[in-house]
Structures are given as C-alpha cells and as structure tokens.
Wavefront OBJ file of the C-alpha trace (Angstrom):
o trace
v 227.521 98.053 82.182
v 225.211 99.953 79.568
v 221.497 99.505 78.218
v 219.930 101.020 75.587
v 215.838 101.069 75.522
v 213.765 102.380 72.689
v 210.052 103.427 73.396
v 206.867 104.473 71.342
v 205.150 106.790 73.984
v 205.125 104.548 77.018
v 206.078 101.217 75.044
v 209.132 99.301 75.189
v 209.689 98.730 71.378
v 213.219 97.930 71.349
v 216.428 97.519 73.529
v 220.394 96.430 73.811
v 222.501 95.689 76.260
v 226.461 95.772 76.776
v 227.576 93.317 79.327
v 231.429 94.543 80.730
v 233.523 94.221 83.622
v 235.509 96.465 82.962
v 238.317 94.351 81.163
v 238.550 93.659 77.524
v 236.460 91.489 76.697
v 232.943 93.139 76.205
v 229.708 91.173 75.042
v 226.973 93.106 72.924
v 223.515 91.396 74.075
v 220.059 91.119 73.750
v 219.583 93.633 70.545
v 215.917 93.597 69.912
v 213.327 95.308 68.198
v 209.761 94.335 67.776
v 208.590 93.181 64.495
v 206.361 95.938 63.623
v 209.628 98.145 64.674
v 211.777 96.252 62.786
v 213.053 98.274 59.083
v 213.026 101.763 60.652
v 216.591 102.164 61.791
v 215.915 101.427 66.109
v 218.264 98.429 65.752
v 221.152 100.252 63.524
v 220.684 103.599 66.328
v 220.551 101.457 69.384
v 224.030 99.625 68.358
v 225.593 102.880 67.179
v 224.900 103.925 70.943
v 226.443 101.044 72.261
v 229.677 101.056 70.233
v 229.783 105.249 71.004
v 229.510 104.206 74.763
v 232.318 101.719 74.337
v 234.917 104.189 72.503
v 233.840 106.702 75.556
v 235.501 104.588 77.369
v 239.141 103.870 75.662
v 242.068 105.439 76.954
v 245.523 105.410 74.983
v 246.858 102.005 74.546
v 243.463 100.379 75.501
v 241.212 98.259 73.242
v 238.285 96.057 73.782
v 237.094 92.973 71.774
v 233.653 92.920 71.564
v 231.395 89.859 71.360
v 227.963 88.922 69.754
v 225.924 85.949 68.888
v 224.022 86.919 65.703
v 220.849 85.107 64.986
v 220.910 83.028 61.812
v 220.478 85.311 59.165
v 221.074 88.619 60.694
v 225.262 88.523 60.335
v 225.054 90.712 57.777
v 223.017 94.055 60.367
v 226.592 93.438 62.420
v 228.792 93.454 59.472
v 228.081 96.695 58.820
v 229.678 97.854 62.042
v 232.481 95.859 61.632
v 232.111 92.802 63.354
v 233.414 89.577 61.540
v 231.227 86.441 61.687
v 233.116 83.473 63.057
v 234.758 80.726 62.429
v 237.236 82.190 60.153
v 240.577 81.586 59.824
v 241.373 83.273 63.548
v 238.465 82.117 65.389
v 236.418 79.415 66.038
v 232.748 79.195 66.250
v 230.941 80.876 69.007
v 229.365 78.690 71.382
v 226.894 78.655 74.112
v 224.872 76.492 76.095
v 221.735 76.691 78.549
v 221.924 75.666 82.128
v 219.043 74.829 84.164
v 218.092 74.871 87.953
v 216.723 71.706 88.603
v 215.570 70.676 92.392
v 218.402 68.016 92.977
v 221.277 70.161 91.931
v 222.832 71.852 95.591
v 226.091 72.772 95.927
v 226.740 73.043 99.631
v 230.570 73.865 99.245
v 233.038 75.207 96.554
l 1 2 3 4 5 6 7 8 9 10 11 12 13 14 15 16 17 18 19 20 21 22 23 24 25 26 27 28 29 30 31 32 33 34 35 36 37 38 39 40 41 42 43 44 45 46 47 48 49 50 51 52 53 54 55 56 57 58 59 60 61 62 63 64 65 66 67 68 69 70 71 72 73 74 75 76 77 78 79 80 81 82 83 84 85 86 87 88 89 90 91 92 93 94 95 96 97 98 99 100 101 102 103 104 105 106 107 108 109 110
C-alpha cells in the first residue's frame, strides 16, 4: 500500500513498507536503514511517514490495527510511536514461519 525510501544521492540507505489491503489490519514491515546511516533519524522519519499515510486514510468510525515484528532489542524504537510489545495481557507473542519452495512440492488443484 505504501513504500518509503531514503536516498543519499543515488544510493538507497533506508526503506519501510506498509502492507495493507484496505481492511482494518495493516503490517509495518521492512523498516531498514544501512548501519552507517543509523542514528540520524532516518528510521524515525520513515515510520512517521507511514503512520501519517495511514491516518490520512481514516474515515469517521474507522480504526486500523498496525502490526509489526521488531528485531530483538529494537522494541523501544517502536514504543516511541505507541506500539505495545507482545506478549501482553491482551495478546500473545507474535509468530512467524518460513515456507520455502521445494521442487517435489506441487499442487494441481485447490
């Protein structure tokens, strides 16, 4: 739904994405800044732009739940924007898995 990039001249030094199908669930993902550019406020500005984009989509009575998976030790960065760590009294831990294609796995029908 939305992609933010930061460049130093022609070189990409940061990016962030919102995955959203227009429903109430949104995923903030791939917030990345090259190590030599970290600490300059680039990540903060990109997340702010993503959140501003979402707020601009709101209509009366609407609300969105924004999800993310923070890297270990980076939770504090996202808490500054109002994100709440999981697990907590209302929600269990975030979960994920990798699914990889293997040649022998094919599906002919659904």
